[in-house]
N, C-alpha and C positions, 0 to 999 in steps of 0.2 A: 321444545328446547327451553331450558331454564334461562332466565335473564338475570342481570346483575341485581335488579330489584327483588327478584325471588330470593336470591341468596342473602340479601340484606334483611329481608323479612324473617328468614329462618334464623339468622344470627340474633336478631332482636328477640325472637321467640325463645331461643336458648338462654339469653341473658335474663329474660323475665322468669323463666323456669328456675334458673339458678338463684335469683333473688327470692323466690318463693320457698326455697328449701330452708327449713327451720334452723338446722345446724350448718352454718357457713363453713365449718371445717370438714363437712362430709365430702368424701372423694367425688361424689356425684356433682357437686358444685364445680370442682376443677374440671371434670370431664365436660360439663355443659359449656363452660367458658372456653375450653379448648375447641370444642365444636363450633362455637360462635366465631372464634378467630379463624377457623378454616373456612366457614361460610363467608366471612368478610373478605378473606384472601381471594376466594373464587369470584366474589362480586367485583373486586378491584381488577382482577385479571380479565374478566369479561368486559368490563368498562373500557379497559385499555385496548382490548382487541377491537371493540366497536369503534373507538376513536381512531385507531390506526386504519381500519377499513374505510372510514369516512374520509380520512386524510388522503388515502390512496385514490379514492374516487374523485376527490376534488382536484388532485394534481395530475391525474391521468390525462394524457393527450386525447383530444377529441378525434374521432375517426374523420378522415377527410371526406368532404362533400363530393358526391359523384358529379362529374362534369358531363355536360351534354354536348 
């Protein structure tokens, strides 16, 4: 399963590739930057899901202790 960090790394990779294209008006640059934005959005969504899951774990009631 991909993590938020994985998608952030992929976004950074796309930005580096876009920076390396000689002609910044080349449509490839726009496509790479759009892909980077998609990867960032996925990273944000995953981070939010992880934070939400942690919050649910912290606020969930503990199961009752068995009585003897």
